[in-house]
C-alpha positions as CSV (number, residue, x, y, z in Angstrom):
1,M,97.3,141.0,112.6
2,S,98.9,138.1,110.8
3,T,97.3,136.9,107.6
4,D,99.5,133.9,107.3
5,F,97.7,130.7,106.4
6,I,98.2,127.9,108.9
7,A,97.4,124.5,107.4
8,E,95.9,121.8,109.5
9,P,98.4,119.2,110.7
10,V,98.7,115.9,108.8
11,V,99.3,112.6,110.5
12,A,99.6,109.2,108.8
13,I,98.6,105.8,110.2
14,V,100.9,103.3,108.4
15,V,99.6,99.7,108.6
16,A,102.6,97.4,108.6
17,A,101.1,94.4,110.4
18,G,101.3,92.0,107.5
19,S,103.4,88.8,108.1
20,G,104.9,88.5,104.7
21,S,104.1,84.8,104.6
22,R,103.0,84.9,101.0
23,L,106.3,86.5,100.1
24,G,108.2,83.7,101.7
25,A,110.1,86.3,103.6
26,A,112.0,85.8,106.9
27,V,110.8,89.2,108.2
28,P,107.5,91.0,108.3
29,K,106.3,92.2,104.9
30,A,107.0,95.9,105.7
31,L,110.6,95.1,106.4
32,V,111.3,93.4,103.1
33,P,114.0,95.4,101.3
34,V,113.7,96.7,97.8
35,A,117.0,97.9,96.4
36,G,118.3,98.1,99.9
37,V,115.4,100.1,101.4
38,T,112.5,98.5,103.3
39,L,109.0,98.9,102.1
40,L,108.2,100.7,105.4
41,R,111.0,103.2,105.0
42,R,110.0,103.9,101.5
43,S,106.4,104.6,102.7
44,L,107.6,107.0,105.4
45,T,109.9,108.8,103.0
46,Q,107.2,109.4,100.4
47,L,104.5,110.3,103.0
48,A,106.9,112.9,104.4
49,A,107.7,114.3,101.0
50,G,104.0,114.6,100.2
51,G,103.2,116.7,103.3
52,V,102.7,114.3,106.2
53,Q,104.3,115.6,109.4
54,Q,103.9,112.7,111.9
55,A,103.2,108.9,111.6
56,V,101.8,106.1,113.7
57,V,103.2,102.8,112.5
58,V,101.1,99.7,113.3
59,V,103.2,96.5,113.5
60,P,102.7,92.8,114.3
61,A,102.7,92.0,118.0
62,E,105.0,89.0,117.6
63,T,107.7,90.8,115.7
64,A,107.2,94.4,117.0
65,E,110.8,94.9,118.1
66,L,112.2,94.1,114.7
67,F,110.8,97.4,113.5
68,D,112.8,99.6,116.0
69,A,116.0,99.7,113.9
70,D,114.2,100.6,110.7
71,L,112.4,103.4,112.5
72,L,115.6,105.0,113.8
73,D,116.2,108.4,112.2
74,A,112.9,108.1,110.3
75,P,112.2,111.0,108.0
76,L,109.4,112.2,110.3
77,P,108.4,111.6,114.0
78,V,107.0,108.1,114.4
79,Q,105.1,106.3,117.2
80,R,105.1,102.5,117.0
81,V,102.0,100.6,118.1
82,V,100.9,96.9,118.0
83,G,98.2,95.9,115.6
84,G,95.4,93.4,115.7
85,A,94.3,90.2,113.9
86,Q,92.7,91.9,111.0
87,R,93.6,95.1,109.1
88,Q,90.5,96.8,110.5
89,D,91.7,96.1,114.0
90,S,95.2,97.5,113.2
91,V,93.7,100.7,111.9
92,A,91.6,101.0,115.1
93,A,94.8,100.5,117.1
94,G,96.4,103.4,115.2
95,L,93.4,105.6,115.7
96,A,93.3,104.9,119.4
97,V,96.7,106.6,119.9
98,L,96.0,109.7,117.8
99,P,95.1,111.8,120.9
100,D,98.6,111.1,122.2
101,V,100.1,112.2,118.8
102,I,98.0,115.2,117.8
103,A,95.3,117.2,119.7
104,D,93.5,118.8,116.7
105,A,90.2,117.0,116.1
106,E,90.1,118.4,112.6
107,A,93.6,117.3,111.7
108,L,94.0,115.3,108.5
109,V,94.6,111.6,108.9
110,L,96.0,109.5,106.0
111,I,95.8,105.8,106.3
112,H,98.4,103.9,104.2
113,D,99.3,100.2,103.7
114,A,103.1,99.7,104.0
115,A,102.7,96.9,101.5
116,R,101.8,99.5,98.9
117,A,105.0,101.3,99.5
118,F,107.3,100.4,96.6
119,S,106.5,103.6,96.1
120,V,103.5,105.7,96.2
121,P,104.7,108.9,94.6
122,S,104.7,111.9,96.8
123,D,102.4,113.8,94.4
124,V,99.7,111.2,95.1
125,V,100.0,111.9,98.8
126,A,99.8,115.6,98.1
127,R,96.7,115.2,96.0
128,V,94.9,113.3,98.8
129,I,95.8,115.9,101.3
130,D,94.7,118.8,99.1
131,A,91.3,117.1,98.4
132,V,90.6,116.8,102.1
133,R,91.8,120.3,102.8
134,S,89.4,121.4,100.1
135,G,86.4,119.9,101.9
136,A,86.3,116.2,100.9
137,D,85.0,113.9,103.7
138,A,87.3,111.2,102.3
139,A,89.8,111.2,99.4
140,I,91.2,108.1,97.8
141,P,93.7,107.6,94.9
142,V,92.4,105.4,92.1
143,V,93.7,104.1,88.8
144,P,91.8,102.8,85.8
145,V,91.4,99.0,85.6
146,A,93.5,97.7,82.7
147,D,92.3,94.0,82.5
148,T,89.0,92.8,81.3
149,I,86.9,91.8,84.3
150,R,84.4,89.0,84.5
151,E,81.9,88.6,87.3
152,V,81.3,84.9,88.2
153,D,78.2,83.5,89.9
154,E,76.2,80.3,90.0
155,A,74.7,81.0,86.6
156,G,78.0,81.5,84.9
157,S,80.0,84.7,84.2
158,H,79.7,88.0,82.3
159,V,82.0,90.8,81.4
160,I,81.8,94.0,83.5
161,D,82.3,97.4,81.7
162,R,85.9,98.2,82.8
163,T,85.5,101.9,81.9
164,R,83.4,102.2,85.0
165,L,85.8,100.5,87.3
166,R,88.8,101.9,89.3
167,G,91.4,100.2,91.3
168,V,91.7,101.7,94.8
169,Q,95.0,102.6,96.4
170,T,96.4,104.2,99.5
171,P,97.0,106.5,101.3
172,Q,93.3,107.4,101.9
173,G,92.7,110.7,103.6
174,F,90.1,111.9,106.1
175,R,89.3,114.5,108.7
176,R,90.3,112.9,112.1
177,S,86.8,113.4,113.5
178,I,85.1,111.6,110.5
179,I,87.4,108.6,110.4
180,E,87.3,108.1,114.2
181,A,83.5,108.3,114.3
182,A,83.3,105.8,111.4
183,H,85.5,103.3,113.0
184,A,83.6,103.7,116.3
185,V,80.4,102.7,114.4
186,L,82.1,99.7,112.8
187,S,83.2,98.6,116.3
188,D,79.8,99.0,117.8
189,T,78.0,97.2,115.0
190,G,80.6,94.5,114.2
191,T,80.5,95.6,110.5
192,P,83.6,94.5,108.4
193,V,84.9,96.7,105.7
194,T,87.7,96.2,103.1
195,D,89.2,99.7,103.4
196,D,88.7,102.9,105.3
197,A,86.9,104.8,102.6
198,A,84.2,102.1,102.9
199,A,84.0,102.8,106.6
200,V,83.2,106.5,106.1
201,E,80.9,105.7,103.2
202,Y,79.0,103.2,105.5
203,T,78.4,106.1,107.9
204,G,76.9,108.4,105.2
205,H,79.9,110.4,103.9
206,E,80.9,110.8,100.3
207,V,84.2,109.6,98.9
208,T,86.2,111.8,96.5
209,L,88.5,110.2,93.9
210,V,91.9,111.6,93.0
211,A,94.4,110.3,90.5
212,G,96.6,107.5,91.8
213,D,99.7,106.0,90.2
214,R,100.5,102.5,88.9
215,L,103.8,102.7,90.8
216,A,101.7,102.4,94.0
217,F,101.1,98.8,93.4
218,K,100.7,96.4,96.3
219,V,103.5,94.1,97.2
220,T,101.9,90.8,98.0
221,E,103.8,88.0,96.1
222,P,107.5,87.3,95.2
223,L,106.8,88.6,91.6
224,D,105.7,91.9,93.1
225,V,109.1,92.2,94.9
226,A,111.0,91.4,91.7
227,L,109.0,94.0,89.8
228,A,109.7,96.6,92.4
229,V,113.4,95.8,92.3
230,A,113.4,96.1,88.5
231,V,111.7,99.5,88.7
232,A,114.1,100.7,91.4
233,G,117.0,99.6,89.3
234,G,118.7,97.8,92.2
235,A,119.1,94.5,94.0
236,A,116.8,93.1,96.6
């Protein structure tokens, strides 16, 4: 009788439905190149290196075909699907095709923003996977907040103790059954969330924090692209 350990399969949903309008780019944000490699391609490469075996890439409906060339010879098997108006809708579109991608209800699902692709180090991906395999309902990478933060309301403002704050990154990891059930509840109740960990937290599950990395910053504005190019040591 074999005693070999068979790890659960790992699939990533990569949300690449951003328009890139704030970047002033002529292509969707995920197709913006950094040192000759698109943000999407960087995401897929690092996810594969961290232990992801398959990916579902969620893209904008109006520019879906622009992604086909970038997905040729991807570093792992990829299925392209069209996203929705909001990020939450796009994640739901990715979850909807999981039965076509992988049958195991207890598979590990990582949800990653392609805009955070400059690059999330592969060891961050591996830490998220390891945490879920070890029993976490949800695992998310975080980094300490460096800036002083002030909360502003009608009465004025006050400083928040930053030692208690963490910046949340992606990929975020879950058991497939947990994240699918959480998004089903959000859909039924019309409840909006800002990320997928909030979705599982809303349905009563705990969120485990793992160490993130400052290199996994989100590319949102032209300055972010310039910083990514500088770190990569190449030209845009």
